[in-house]
C-alpha positions in Angstrom: 153.4 69.2 62.8 153.2 69.0 65.9 156.3 65.9 65.8 158.5 68.6 64.4 158.4 70.7 66.6 158.0 68.8 69.7 161.7 67.4 67.9 162.8 70.7 67.6 162.0 71.7 71.0 163.2 69.0 72.7 167.1 69.3 70.1 166.8 73.0 71.5 166.4 71.7 75.0 169.6 69.1 74.9 171.9 71.8 72.9 170.9 73.7 75.9 171.6 71.8 78.4 174.6 70.7 77.1 175.5 74.1 77.0 175.3 74.8 80.9 177.1 71.3 81.4 180.6 72.5 79.3 180.1 75.5 81.6 179.7 73.8 84.4 182.9 71.9 84.7 185.1 74.0 83.5 188.3 74.8 86.0 188.5 78.3 87.3 191.1 80.3 88.3 190.6 82.2 92.3 193.3 83.7 94.8 191.0 83.5 97.6 192.8 82.5 100.5 189.9 82.3 102.6 188.7 79.1 101.1 191.8 77.8 100.7 193.4 78.2 103.0 197.6 77.4 103.4 199.2 76.3 107.1 203.1 76.9 106.7 204.5 73.9 109.5 208.6 74.3 108.9 210.8 76.8 106.4 214.8 74.6 106.3 217.5 74.6 103.8 218.1 71.1 102.1 221.8 71.3 101.8 222.0 74.8 100.1 217.9 74.7 99.1 215.3 76.7 100.9 212.3 74.7 101.8 208.9 75.4 102.5 206.6 72.6 104.3 202.7 73.2 105.2 199.0 71.9 104.9 196.6 73.4 102.2 193.4 73.6 103.8 190.0 72.8 101.3 187.2 74.1 103.1 184.7 74.6 100.9 182.6 71.0 100.7 182.1 71.1 97.1 185.5 72.5 95.6 187.3 70.2 94.4 191.4 71.9 93.9 193.1 70.4 90.8 196.0 73.1 91.0 198.4 74.9 93.1 199.4 77.3 89.7 201.1 79.9 91.5 203.0 80.4 95.3 204.5 83.0 96.8 205.3 82.4 100.6 206.3 86.1 101.1 209.2 85.3 103.9 210.2 87.7 106.7 213.8 86.2 108.1 215.0 87.7 111.2 218.9 87.1 111.6 220.4 86.8 114.6 221.8 90.9 115.5 218.1 92.1 114.9 218.6 93.0 110.6 215.0 91.5 108.9 215.0 90.2 105.2 211.9 89.7 102.9 211.9 86.6 100.6 209.5 86.6 97.5 210.0 84.1 95.0 208.3 81.0 93.7 209.2 77.1 93.6 211.7 75.6 91.4 208.7 73.2 90.4 205.2 72.3 91.9 204.0 69.2 93.7 200.7 67.6 92.3 198.2 69.1 94.5 195.2 68.0 94.3 192.5 68.7 96.8 189.2 66.6 97.3 186.7 69.0 99.8 186.9 69.6 102.9 190.2 68.3 103.3 194.6 68.5 103.6 197.3 68.4 101.7 200.8 69.3 103.2 203.4 69.8 100.9 207.1 71.1 100.3 207.9 73.8 98.3 212.1 73.5 97.5 212.6 77.2 96.0 216.4 76.2 94.9 219.5 78.1 96.2 220.1 80.0 99.4 222.7 81.2 101.4 221.0 83.1 103.8 221.0 82.0 108.0 217.9 82.9 110.0 216.9 83.1 113.5 213.1 83.2 113.5 211.0 83.5 110.1 207.3 84.7 109.6 205.2 83.3 106.1 201.9 85.5 104.7 201.7 83.6 101.5 199.9 84.4 98.4 198.6 81.1 95.8 196.8 80.7 92.9 194.9 78.0 92.5 192.3 75.9 89.8 189.7 74.7 91.1 186.6 72.8 90.1 183.2 73.1 92.0 181.2 69.4 92.4 177.4 69.4 92.1 176.4 67.1 94.3 
């Protein structure tokens, strides 16, 4: 009888531990721009395509960034005549972007055809990323 109780307790403990491990390793989504910081460095046209280059900084020491799920640059362009216009669009495709804890990665996004001209720009990007917490 003691053996059966012991085996049942061990089985319950193992099942409970497996459920914790699976949920602890699941990827989650976030839009927290304090934990993953994007700093744009260049906005230019390649042919007729608008491109944005910048660096993502993973400020967390226990979080692996698996993928950037959405990215909107929210750029305000200023023209030579003083007028301004906003650009909010998603890139044509997303480059692979895995960022290890405490590191950075520079990426370039292509936003497709863009026929405007500008003198200066200011970006306030918004993005959603997929991450996985790493337990050390």
